[in-house]
Structure formats: structure tokens, C-alpha cells
N, C-alpha and C positions, 0 to 999 in steps of 0.2 A: 504494500500500500504506500503510495507516494504522498508526500506532504503537499497540500494545496498551497499555491502561492498566495500571498496576502492580497486581499481585494482593495483596490483603490478607486472603485467606481461609485462610492457613496460621496455625494457632494458635502463639503464642509459648510455647515450652517453658521453664518456670521450674525452675531447679535448686534443690535444697535446699542449705543451708549445708554439710551434710556432703558432698554431691556436689562442691561447689566446692572444699572442702578436699582431697578425694581427687584431683580433677583437678589441683590445684596440685602435689601430691606426684608424680603421674604425669608432669607436665610437667618437674619437676626430675629425675626418673629419665631421661626422654627426652633432656634437655639434659646428662646426665651430671653434674649438680650433686650428685645422689645416686647412689651406686654400690652394686653388690652387697656386702652385708656392713656397709654404713653403718648406724649407729644413728640413729633419729629422735630429735629433742629430746623431753624428758619432756612428757607430755600437757599439763601446766599451761603450760610455756614455749611449746609449739606453739600453744596456744589464745591466749595473750597476743600472740605475734608476728603471728598472722593476724587478730587482733581478732574471734575467735569464741568460742563457749562450749566448755567441756570436753566436754559430751555430744556436740557436733557433731564434735569431733576424734575422740572415741571411736568414733562411728558410722562415720566415714570410714576409720579404721584397721581396723575390723571388716570393712568391705566390701573393702578392699584385701587383707586376709588371705584372704578367700574367693577372690579372684582370683589368689592366689599371689604377689602382689607384696611383701607385708609379712608377716613372721612375728613373733608376740609370744612373748616368753619370760617364764615365770612369775617375777615379781619382777625382771626384767632389761630391761624396756622393749621397744620394737618395732624390728625391723631390716628393711632391704631384703633380700629373699631373693637367692639366686644367679641368679634370673631364668632358670633353665634350663627345658627343656621339661617336665620332670616336675612342676615347681611351677606354671608358667603354664597348662598344659593340663589341670590337674585338673578344673575345672568342665566342660570339654567332654568329658573322658573319662567323667565321670559321666553326662552326657547320652547319649553313645553307648551306655553300658551299658544304657540304658533303651529304645533304639531299634534293634531287631534289623535293620531294613531298611538301616541304615547299614553293616552289616558288609561287604556285598558292595562298596559304593562305597569303603569304606576300603581294602579289599585290592586293589581295582582301581587306586586311586591308589598304593598301596605297590608294586604290581607295576611300574607305569610308572617310578616313581622308582628303585626298587632295581635294575631292569634297566639303566637308564642309568648309575647310579652304578657298577655292576659293570663296565660297558663301559669307562667312563673309568678306573676303578681298574686294570684290566688293563694299561693303558698307563702310568698315572702312578705307581703304587706303586713304591717303591724296594725293593731286595732286603732291606734291614733291616726295612722295614714288612711285607714278606711273611713274613720269618722270625718277626716278632712275632705275626703272624696264625697261623702254624703252631703257635706255642707256646700260644696261646689254644685252638686246636682240640685239641691234644694233651691239655690239661688238661680240656677239655670232655668228653672220653670218660669221665672219671671221675665225671661228674655225671649220668649217664643214669638213675640210680635216685633222684635228688633233684631234683624239679621246680623248686624255688626256686633252687637252685644253678645249674641249667641255664639258667634265665631270666637270671640275672646274667651267665653266660658268653656266652649268646646275644647280649645287648646289647653286651658287649665285642667280640664277633666282628664284629657289624655296624658298630659305631662305628669300628673300625679300618678298615673298607672305606669308610665315609662320609668319614673323614679322608683316606684314601689317594686318593680320587677327585680331590682337588685343587680342589674348589669348595665354599667355605664355605656358600653358600646351599643347595646340594644336601645338604650335611651337616646343616644345620639342619632342612630339610624331612624328610629321612630320619629324624632323631632324633624329630621331632615326631610323625610318623605312627606310628613304633614305640611311642611312649608312649601314643598314643591307642588302640592296639590291645591294650594291656597287660591290661586286665580280661578281654577275651575269651580271650587266650592263657593267663591264669592258670587258667581253667577247663579249657581244652582240653589243657593240658600234663599234667594229671593222668590223661589217658586212656592206656591201655596202647599202646605202640608209637609214639606221637606223637614223643617225644623221640628215639628211634632214627632215625626218618625224617628229622627235622630235622638230626640229626648227619650222616647220609649226604648230605643236600643240601649241608650246609656243606663236606663233604669234596670233593664234586663242584665246588663253586664255587671252592674254594681251588686245586684242580688246574688249572682254567681260568685263574685269575689267575696262577699260577706259569708257565703256558705262554704267557702274554701273549696269550691268545686272547680278544680283546674280545667277539666275537659269542658265543663259547662261554660266557663269563662272564655275559653278559646273559641268555642262555637259561637258564643254571643258576639265576640269581637269580629269573627269572620263574617257573620251575618250582617253586622253593622257596616263593615267595609263593602259588602255586596250591595247593600241598600244605598250607600253613599255613591257608589259607582253607577248604579242604575239611575238615580236621580240626576247625576251629572250628565250621563249620556242623553237622558231624555231632554234636558235643558239644551244641550249642544245641538241635538237634532231639531228642536223647536226653533232655534235661532238661525238655522240655515234657510 
């Protein structure tokens, strides 16, 4: 067997100065040298320390703003965001809003994650966490005529279960998928009867969690995701 000669047919990708600046800032975030809420040095100082032009720094910060990593404040400099799902997933959320075919795949993924999270939460949630979940649901009943208020309550309800499942990775995934579906749910939640159905689904899920019924909780969560998917599809079809 002969050795293959090295391949030189892959083009070398050259980064712009702005891309290198952005990568340096991202590396510092990854290394925790920059943390959520930290302010970046003024544009002039950052340019001088990196040995680049101010326009390159400005372009890098603009790109990181689009990615949700940096947020600029009028007259107050640039800051590292909270790096939460809502900020980081904004560009992907916009992409999904343009691609109807992704709705089915998104809710297929949510169904898998939410059912397993509920299964684990039925075992792992403490009585205090279940009481807090009951409080959220009791307040949610008062939001059935206010779609925006219901969406906020809905997020709080699911977040309590993601936290209660005891797995930080599943919590992050659940939160991320929830954020990605937000644009679809905004439209569907305006449809008559949708919020009432979601509230009933939540009640069924809480009952299973309180009963420590892992499989029942998983089935309730899966049914909830199926109902949300169906109402979303119905709204999308009606809008065409």
C-alpha cells in the first residue's frame, strides 16, 4: 500500500480583519475572560490593543450583535449579552420563520425532549418545585384572554419543569427549542380556543407530575406538543 501524496486542492480561506476581531472576542467569551454583562473596551482602545482599524472593530461588533453575543447601547458602549437562548437563537429563529417545512421537524424534536424531561421531572421534582408549578398554573388561568401574557406564563411553566428534571443540558435544549418555536406560537396563540387547550394540557401534565407518574407525565407532554403542532399548522394553513 503506497502513501497518498498530500492534497493541496483545498483553497485557503482568508478571514477579514473584522472576522479575526470577532473570533478573538468569541474566544474570550468561551474562555470566560469575558462574561455576560461585561462591557467591551471603547472602540478606539479595542482597535489600538488589537492593532487594527476602528472600522474593523466596528464591523466585528456589528456582526456579533447580529449573532446575539454583543448588544450596543446608545451612547453607552457595547456589552456581552446574557448569552441566553432568546438572544443567541434569534438568527435561527428568523430562518425558521421563513421555512415552513421546519415546523414539523421542530415539534418532532420538542416532543422527544419534552416527553423525556417530563418523565424525569416526575421523579426528580421536589414538593416545593411542584407547589411553585401549581402557582404558575393557577395564575395562568387568568391569562387565557391575553395571548402575550399567556406566552410568558407558558414559558415559566415549562422552564420550571426543565429545571425540575435535574439535567442542565436537557434544560438548555428545552429552552432553546421553545425559543425557536416562538414566532410560530405567536401567530397560533391568537386563534380562538388554542390557549384553553394548552391550559388543559398543562393541567393534565401537572396532575401526572404530582402523582409521580413518569410515563403519564411523558405522555401528557407528548400530547401537549402534538396539540401545539396541530394548532400551529392549522394557523399557517389558514394564513396562506
